[in-house]
N, C-alpha and C positions, 0 to 999 in steps of 0.2 A: 493881374493876379495870372500865372499860368499854372495850369496842371500840367502833369507830365503823365501819359500814358503807360502803365506798366503793360509789359507783355506778361501775360500768365503760359505757362507752361501747360502744357497737355496733361490729362489726369492720371497719365502711367510715369510721370515725370515728378509726379508731387511725392515728398518723403514722410508725411504724414500717412500718406496712404498705405505704402509698404511699410510702415511702422505697424501700423495695424492690420493687414492683411498676413504678414510674416508667421505671426504664431496660429493662426486660423488653418493656413497652408501646410504647416508642420503637423497641425492635428491631425487633420485629413489624412495624409500621408502616414503617419505612426498608425492612426485608429486602423487603416484599410490594411496595413501590415499586420497587424496582430489577430486582425480579423481573418484573415489567408492564413496565419499560423493556426491559431485556432480551430481553424475548419481541417485541415491537413495533415495536422497530428493528433495521435494518439494519447487518451490520457494514462488507462492503463494502470492505474491505482487502487480498484475497488475486486478485493481478493474475498470473497466470500460468498454464501448462495443468495445472491441478490441477482433478481431478474427484474426485465421492465414489463410494465405492463399500463399500456396506456401513455396516460403522462406521468406516471408516477412508478415508484419502486418497490417491490415486495420482497419482504423476506422469507427464503423459505425453511422453515424449520424441524421438518420430518426427522433430518439426519441428527439434531441436536436430541430431539425427544425419543430415538433410539438409543442415541448415547444414556438418557435419563433412566429409561426405562431400563436397560441391561444395567443401570449402578455403575457404569466405564468411569474411572479417575485414572489418572496418570500423573506422575512424579518425573519430571524434568531435571535431568542435571545438567551444565553445562559448563564447559570448561573451557575458557577462550585461550588460556595459556597454551594446552596442550592441543586443543581442538578439538576433543574429545564430548560425543553428547549419548548419552546412558537415560533411557526413558523404562521407567515400571508401572506396569499396565496391571489394573485390579479392574476385579467386574463380572459378570455372568459371561465370559467370551467361551461358547464352543462351537466349534473348534478355534483355539487362538490364532490370532493372524500370524501368518510366516511372518511378513514385513508388515513396516508402517512408514508412512511418509510426513515428516515435520517442517513445515514451509516456515520460514521464520520470513517476517514480511515487514518492509519498511513504511511507514504508514505513507509516503509519498513520491518514490523513487522507487520504481520496481526493476531499475538497473542494480538495487542491492539487496533482492528477495534471495533467499537461500532455499533450496528444496532438498532436503536431507533424506536419502531411503536408509531407514533404520531395521536393521537383519535381527532376529531371534537369535538368543544366546540361550541355550539351554529351553528348559521345560517351565522356567518360574516367570514368564513374562518378562523377561527383560530383553531390551533391543538393544544397539549400540550403534552408532554411525560417525561422523566426521564434520565439522563445519568446513564449508568451502570458500571461506572470507572471513575478515573481520567485522565484526559486531559491535557499530556504535549506534547510541543512541536509541529512542524510543523505538520498540519491536512489538510487533503482534504474532504470536504463534497459533499455528493451525494443526493439529495430529488427527490422521483418519488414515486406514487401511486401505490396500490397495483397490477393494472394490468399493471404496467411499462410501460403507454402508450408515456409517456413522461419523462425527467428528467432533474433536473439542476444540476451544482457543480461549485463548488469554493474553493478556497485554502484558508486556514486560519492561521493566526500566532500567538504567544501567546502575551500579556496577555488574558487568559481566564475567569478570575476573572466574569467579566461580558459584556460579547461582544455581538456585533451585527454585523451579516454578512448578507449583500446584495446578493441576490443570482441571477441573470439572464441569460436569455440562451446565449451561445456564438453565434455571428454573422460571 
């Protein structure tokens, strides 16, 4: 009987080794790439009165409480066909603000947010402005005066062709 001695290739030439190591190497490359991107990019999606305390977040509700105390309510009428925004404000406002800001916030992408300055029309607490772009998908509305002494916020769902949203302070 004669036995042949097979020459075994070195470890780095074994096909099964590379079959097993290739997915692991790919996971490390993608993992470190995503880690790098998560560190160097800004989220920029939170748009409300949140601030960071130690390891958690806390909501500041003083502005909402002021709106509740003054019984401030608003009715926002959006017309996406013409781009007009009309706001009717009611409550104990002495004096009534000369202008309001309406933020239309996309839940996940800051580049789709719109900040609209609304100017007073007459003395009946009516304010008007224009949309800066098209609105699609779910949005959050934030309404506040120039001094930001109070604010109202509400969630809005499509369709937006001629939409009316009632905004009241949270209780």
